[in-house]
Phi, psi and omega in degrees: 000135174265153181233146180233152175282132181282103178060232178251015186285333187086355180277127179272126178234151177297149182276017164229136180242128179274121175275142186246026183297331182280343186297126177088355178236276176292334183237119180289166191300317180302313181291325178298320180293323180293321176300313180302309184292329174297318178294319178297318181297332179277351178104004177291128178239011190237120186227126186255132181219181175205152179289348178253002175291122180053040179054037177097346183295330178298320175295319180300311182295316177299322179301316176297320183293327185267004189304317184261010179217025189305319183283355181256358182236157178247119185242146176241155163211177191222165176217153174125332176285157181297136182234004180187182184275340181299142184300336181259007179274050182194156174098187185241030175289158175302321180301310182291320182296314183294325176288317185293323182293326180291320178296318179295316178302318181292314180295319182279353179052050180219162181264355180204153173252128182295317186219113185250119187259140160277121193283315180220157179289132179255107184286351185260351180246131178304135181302321182289334173299311178297316183292323178293320176298317179294321177297323176299319179298319177297316180293330177282348182080008179276343177226139179266314181223156182249151177216170179215144182230144174063033172253153177285161181301320183291331177290317179295315179301318178298316180296318180297323176295315179297318181299315180295316182296321187261001181062044178258158174299135187255167172295132179248353184209146174234154182232087179262163171283134179201127176200178180298333179260351179232084190254015183304328182300336181293338186288308184229321186300306182292321174299321178298313183300317180295318182294320186259012179055049179263137170292154179223120170246122189260130179260160184060043181296340178260012183057047180057029180101349183303322184268009178277343183101351182285331185245143172188173174293342181271341183235118179252104181272155177260350179228167179120163187299318181293337178270316190276331185248118184301321183298319182287323178300319178288322184297327184241039184274346183296125181305326183294334178297322182288323178295315178299315181299319180296316178294322179295315180295322176299317178299313178301319178294325179295325181279349184075028182242143177294129183302331178295314179300317184291317180299316180292318179296327179298316177295315183301330189287344178292130185300337181273349183276130174276311181200132167288148175266117179259154180211161182205149174275333182206169184297320183296000000 
């Protein structure tokens, strides 16, 4: 396993990050633990989670998995997605952040989150309100570093400016969507990351499985994320994506390389990328 420094933090993370979105939903606890230990045996020390994955069960499972190796792993979790029926159980307000961090720490059975992400942009909360709340968490020792996912480049740049002006802890890592079929991050997000020394962990490096060879106009599956999850079906509904995927898979086969390996390696090869986020339903 190769390791990279996360942005300007000095922290070394494996150049593959295991995403835990399937833990507690598509993957039951026992299999999730086996996936975790398989990754640890391969040298992975970087694990991505969120407080809304499987309604919090992913955090609980990850907490059990890291119990005997907490100081050897780097874990992330997130806030801002809806976590309950209460009208305020969503967003990036100080109230929601402060309640959510305590819930995440309890489920993960840890005293600190290595990397705490704002999951989505909240248009109803002042950005400086969110950044001050996050800065408080850093000063309290509950969070070591901050990150942001699914923000536009201008929003990230604005936040970095506010943090610099107000001497607040700044975002040190971003988590954009990035794959051979979803390359929008190359326009502004990745240049921003390179300019500002931000770590980058990229989700959906396989295009939700599209680049794995399972899906094509020639192969119509009845199961899989693109079939079973409406959001993913819409995200990758453009016909050209399937054409690209078919050509890509054909090329991988010509090289004698598994298309999954090639797709992830392609994301890894971008100089601004710290680690692609990989995920699995089972060990195989």
